[in-house]
C-alpha positions in Angstrom: -26.9 -13.6 -33.0 -27.4 -12.8 -29.4 -29.8 -14.8 -27.0 -32.9 -13.0 -25.7 -33.7 -12.8 -22.3 -37.2 -12.8 -21.0 -38.7 -11.9 -17.5 -35.8 -12.2 -15.0 -32.9 -11.4 -17.6 -29.6 -12.7 -17.6 -28.8 -13.1 -13.8 -31.8 -15.4 -12.7 -29.6 -17.1 -10.0 -28.9 -13.7 -8.3 -32.7 -12.7 -8.4 -33.6 -16.0 -6.6 -30.9 -15.7 -4.1 -32.4 -12.1 -3.1 -35.7 -13.1 -3.0 -35.0 -16.0 -0.8 -32.6 -14.0 1.5 -35.5 -11.4 1.8 -38.1 -14.0 2.9 -35.7 -16.0 5.2 -34.7 -12.5 6.8 -38.4 -11.5 7.1 -39.5 -14.8 8.7 -36.4 -14.6 11.1 -37.5 -11.0 11.9 -41.2 -11.8 12.5 -40.3 -15.0 14.6 -38.3 -12.3 16.6 -41.3 -9.7 17.1 -44.0 -12.1 17.6 -42.6 -15.3 19.2 -42.3 -15.3 23.0 -38.7 -16.7 23.5 -36.0 -15.2 25.6 -33.8 -14.7 22.5 -36.3 -12.5 20.5 -33.6 -9.7 20.3 -31.1 -11.9 18.4 -33.7 -13.0 16.0 -34.8 -9.3 15.2 -31.0 -8.3 14.6 -30.4 -11.4 12.6 -33.4 -10.9 10.5 -32.7 -7.3 9.8 -28.8 -8.2 8.8 -30.1 -11.0 6.3 -32.5 -8.8 4.8 -29.6 -6.1 4.5 -27.3 -8.8 3.0 -30.0 -9.4 0.2 -29.1 -6.2 -1.3 -25.8 -7.4 -2.6 -27.8 -10.0 -4.6 -30.2 -7.3 -5.8 -27.2 -5.3 -6.8 -25.8 -8.1 -8.6 -29.0 -8.9 -10.6 -29.6 -5.4 -11.4 -26.0 -4.7 -12.6 -26.0 -7.8 -14.6 -29.1 -7.0 -16.5 -27.8 -3.6 -17.5 -27.5 -3.6 -21.5 -25.3 -0.9 -23.1 -25.0 -1.0 -26.9 -21.6 -1.6 -28.3 -21.3 1.9 -29.7 -21.1 3.3 -26.3 -18.5 0.8 -25.2 -16.0 1.9 -28.0 -13.9 4.2 -25.6 -14.0 2.1 -22.4 -12.8 -1.3 -23.9 -10.2 -0.3 -26.5 -12.6 -0.7 -29.5 -11.6 2.6 -30.9 -12.2 3.1 -34.9 -8.9 4.2 -36.2 -10.3 7.2 -38.2 -12.2 9.3 -36.0 -11.7 12.8 -37.3 -9.7 15.1 -35.2 -10.1 13.3 -31.9 -8.4 10.0 -33.5 -5.5 12.3 -34.7 -5.2 14.0 -31.3 -5.2 10.6 -29.6 -2.3 9.1 -32.1 -0.3 12.3 -31.7 -0.6 12.0 -27.8 0.3 8.3 -27.7 3.3 8.8 -30.2 4.6 12.0 -28.1 4.2 9.8 -24.9 5.8 6.7 -26.0 8.8 8.8 -27.6 9.3 10.6 -24.2 9.3 7.5 -22.2 11.8 5.8 -24.5 14.1 8.7 -24.5 14.0 8.6 -20.6 15.0 5.0 -20.6 17.7 5.5 -23.1 19.3 8.4 -21.0 19.6 6.5 -17.6 16.5 8.2 -15.8 15.5 6.2 -12.6 13.1 3.5 -13.2 9.3 4.0 -12.1 8.8 4.1 -8.5 12.1 5.5 -7.6 11.7 9.0 -6.3 14.8 11.5 -7.0 15.5 13.7 -4.1 14.3 17.2 -5.1 16.9 20.0 -4.2 19.7 18.0 -2.8 21.6 17.5 -6.0 22.3 13.8 -5.2 22.4 11.4 -8.1 21.6 7.9 -8.0 25.0 6.7 -7.5 25.5 9.0 -4.5 22.2 7.6 -2.9 23.3 4.0 -3.5 26.5 4.5 -1.8 24.7 6.2 1.2 22.6 3.3 1.2 25.4 1.0 1.5 27.1 2.4 4.7 26.8 0.7 7.9 24.0 2.0 10.3 24.9 3.1 13.9 23.4 0.5 16.3 20.1 1.5 17.9 19.6 3.6 21.0 18.2 1.4 23.9 16.2 3.0 26.6 15.0 1.0 29.5 11.4 1.2 31.1 11.3 0.5 34.6 13.6 0.7 37.5 17.4 0.6 37.0 19.0 -2.4 38.6 23.1 -2.9 38.9 23.0 -6.3 37.2 20.6 -5.0 34.5 21.6 -5.0 30.8 19.9 -5.3 27.4 20.8 -7.1 24.4 19.6 -5.4 21.0 18.1 -7.6 18.4 20.3 -6.1 15.6 23.7 -6.2 17.8 25.2 -9.3 19.3 26.9 -7.7 22.3 25.5 -6.6 25.7 24.9 -2.8 25.7 25.5 -1.5 29.3 22.8 1.0 30.3 24.2 3.9 32.1 22.6 5.1 35.2 21.5 8.4 33.5 18.8 6.6 31.2 15.5 8.2 31.4 13.2 6.2 33.7 9.5 6.3 32.9 7.4 4.2 35.3 7.7 1.0 37.3 5.6 -1.9 35.6 
Protein backbone atom coordinates (compact mmCIF):
# COMPACT_ATOMS: atom_id res chain seq x y z
CA UNK A 1 0.00 0.00 0.00
CA UNK A 2 1.41 3.35 -1.04
CA UNK A 3 1.42 6.21 1.42
CA UNK A 4 -0.87 9.09 0.55
CA UNK A 5 0.66 12.54 0.45
CA UNK A 6 -1.44 15.58 1.18
CA UNK A 7 -0.82 19.26 0.71
CA UNK A 8 2.81 19.71 -0.27
CA UNK A 9 3.40 16.24 -1.68
CA UNK A 10 6.52 14.13 -1.32
CA UNK A 11 9.19 16.84 -1.38
CA UNK A 12 8.12 19.27 1.30
CA UNK A 13 11.76 20.05 2.15
CA UNK A 14 12.41 21.36 -1.37
CA UNK A 15 9.19 23.39 -1.16
CA UNK A 16 10.22 25.10 2.08
CA UNK A 17 13.73 25.76 0.76
CA UNK A 18 12.25 27.39 -2.33
CA UNK A 19 9.92 29.56 -0.24
CA UNK A 20 12.73 30.58 2.12
CA UNK A 21 15.03 31.47 -0.82
CA UNK A 22 12.23 33.59 -2.31
CA UNK A 23 11.54 35.43 0.96
CA UNK A 24 15.21 36.01 1.76
CA UNK A 25 15.98 37.12 -1.80
CA UNK A 26 13.02 39.51 -1.80
CA UNK A 27 14.10 40.99 1.55
CA UNK A 28 17.68 41.53 0.33
CA UNK A 29 16.40 43.07 -2.91
CA UNK A 30 13.99 45.43 -1.14
CA UNK A 31 16.66 46.50 1.34
CA UNK A 32 18.91 47.32 -1.60
CA UNK A 33 16.13 49.35 -3.27
CA UNK A 34 14.80 51.31 -0.29
CA UNK A 35 17.74 51.57 2.16
CA UNK A 36 20.08 54.53 1.85
CA UNK A 37 23.40 52.67 1.92
CA UNK A 38 26.43 52.87 -0.33
CA UNK A 39 26.35 49.19 -1.43
CA UNK A 40 22.71 49.16 -2.53
CA UNK A 41 23.60 47.83 -5.99
CA UNK A 42 25.26 44.78 -4.46
CA UNK A 43 22.09 44.02 -2.47
CA UNK A 44 19.88 44.42 -5.51
CA UNK A 45 21.98 42.00 -7.56
CA UNK A 46 22.37 39.55 -4.67
CA UNK A 47 18.61 39.51 -4.04
CA UNK A 48 17.89 38.85 -7.70
CA UNK A 49 20.43 36.01 -7.78
CA UNK A 50 18.96 34.43 -4.64
CA UNK A 51 15.47 34.59 -6.13
CA UNK A 52 16.82 33.02 -9.32
CA UNK A 53 18.46 30.21 -7.31
CA UNK A 54 15.12 29.47 -5.68
CA UNK A 55 14.02 28.18 -9.09
CA UNK A 56 16.26 25.15 -8.55
CA UNK A 57 14.30 24.21 -5.44
CA UNK A 58 10.97 24.83 -7.20
CA UNK A 59 12.01 22.49 -10.02
CA UNK A 60 13.08 19.82 -7.48
CA UNK A 61 9.74 20.12 -5.69
CA UNK A 62 7.74 19.96 -8.91
CA UNK A 63 9.60 17.03 -10.48
CA UNK A 64 9.61 15.13 -7.19
CA UNK A 65 5.82 15.27 -7.10
CA UNK A 66 5.14 14.07 -10.63
CA UNK A 67 3.18 10.85 -10.43
CA UNK A 68 3.42 8.37 -13.28
CA UNK A 69 1.39 5.15 -13.21
CA UNK A 70 3.48 1.95 -13.42
CA UNK A 71 1.85 1.00 -16.74
CA UNK A 72 3.49 3.99 -18.41
CA UNK A 73 6.90 3.15 -16.91
CA UNK A 74 7.09 -0.37 -18.38
CA UNK A 75 9.14 0.56 -21.43
CA UNK A 76 11.38 3.04 -19.61
CA UNK A 77 12.58 0.99 -16.64
CA UNK A 78 12.72 -2.52 -18.07
CA UNK A 79 9.40 -3.83 -16.79
CA UNK A 80 8.46 -5.22 -20.20
CA UNK A 81 5.88 -7.93 -20.28
CA UNK A 82 7.17 -10.96 -22.19
CA UNK A 83 4.13 -11.59 -24.33
CA UNK A 84 3.01 -8.37 -25.99
CA UNK A 85 1.99 -9.46 -29.44
CA UNK A 86 3.95 -8.35 -32.49
CA UNK A 87 5.98 -5.69 -30.64
CA UNK A 88 7.32 -8.27 -28.16
CA UNK A 89 8.18 -10.71 -30.95
CA UNK A 90 10.02 -8.03 -32.93
CA UNK A 91 11.92 -6.94 -29.80
CA UNK A 92 13.00 -10.53 -29.03
CA UNK A 93 14.06 -11.11 -32.66
CA UNK A 94 16.04 -7.87 -32.67
CA UNK A 95 17.86 -8.66 -29.45
CA UNK A 96 18.71 -12.19 -30.63
CA UNK A 97 20.03 -10.89 -33.96
CA UNK A 98 22.16 -8.18 -32.38
CA UNK A 99 23.58 -10.61 -29.79
CA UNK A 100 24.49 -13.13 -32.49
CA UNK A 101 26.21 -10.48 -34.63
CA UNK A 102 28.10 -9.14 -31.59
CA UNK A 103 29.26 -12.63 -30.57
CA UNK A 104 30.34 -13.55 -34.10
CA UNK A 105 32.44 -10.38 -34.37
CA UNK A 106 34.16 -11.21 -31.09
CA UNK A 107 34.97 -14.72 -32.32
CA UNK A 108 36.32 -13.51 -35.69
CA UNK A 109 38.88 -11.17 -34.14
CA UNK A 110 37.25 -7.86 -34.91
CA UNK A 111 38.75 -4.89 -33.14
CA UNK A 112 37.20 -4.21 -29.73
CA UNK A 113 34.84 -1.30 -29.19
CA UNK A 114 36.46 2.10 -29.29
CA UNK A 115 39.26 1.10 -31.71
CA UNK A 116 38.72 2.68 -35.09
CA UNK A 117 39.77 0.85 -38.23
CA UNK A 118 41.51 2.90 -40.89
CA UNK A 119 39.15 3.13 -43.83
CA UNK A 120 40.63 2.59 -47.25
CA UNK A 121 44.25 2.09 -46.13
CA UNK A 122 44.20 -1.69 -46.09
CA UNK A 123 46.18 -1.79 -42.84
CA UNK A 124 45.22 -4.48 -40.40
CA UNK A 125 45.49 -4.17 -36.64
CA UNK A 126 48.89 -5.92 -36.60
CA UNK A 127 50.33 -3.44 -39.10
CA UNK A 128 48.96 -0.55 -37.07
CA UNK A 129 50.50 -1.95 -33.88
CA UNK A 130 53.89 -2.30 -35.62
CA UNK A 131 53.66 1.26 -36.91
CA UNK A 132 52.89 2.54 -33.43
CA UNK A 133 55.93 0.79 -31.93
CA UNK A 134 58.45 2.43 -34.27
CA UNK A 135 60.54 5.17 -32.67
CA UNK A 136 59.42 8.69 -33.39
CA UNK A 137 61.84 11.33 -34.68
CA UNK A 138 62.92 14.04 -32.23
CA UNK A 139 60.79 17.18 -32.20
CA UNK A 140 61.74 20.24 -34.20
CA UNK A 141 62.72 23.17 -31.98
CA UNK A 142 62.20 26.73 -33.19
CA UNK A 143 63.61 29.62 -31.23
CA UNK A 144 61.66 32.70 -30.28
CA UNK A 145 63.71 35.86 -30.01
CA UNK A 146 67.15 37.01 -31.09
CA UNK A 147 69.80 34.46 -32.01
CA UNK A 148 72.97 34.42 -29.94
CA UNK A 149 76.13 32.46 -30.64
CA UNK A 150 76.11 30.65 -27.29
CA UNK A 151 72.39 29.87 -27.37
CA UNK A 152 71.29 26.23 -27.28
CA UNK A 153 68.04 24.44 -26.47
CA UNK A 154 67.25 21.19 -24.79
CA UNK A 155 64.09 19.33 -25.70
CA UNK A 156 62.11 17.63 -22.94
CA UNK A 157 62.05 14.36 -24.87
CA UNK A 158 65.73 14.36 -25.94
CA UNK A 159 68.63 14.30 -23.48
CA UNK A 160 71.14 15.98 -25.78
CA UNK A 161 71.61 19.59 -26.78
CA UNK A 162 70.23 20.47 -30.16
CA UNK A 163 72.23 23.19 -31.88
CA UNK A 164 70.08 25.89 -33.38
CA UNK A 165 71.16 26.77 -36.93
CA UNK A 166 71.44 30.45 -37.82
CA UNK A 167 68.74 29.92 -40.43
CA UNK A 168 66.03 29.42 -37.80
CA UNK A 169 62.93 31.54 -38.18
CA UNK A 170 62.95 34.51 -35.85
CA UNK A 171 59.64 35.99 -34.73
CA UNK A 172 59.89 38.95 -32.40
CA UNK A 173 62.10 39.91 -29.52
CA UNK A 174 60.52 39.55 -26.10
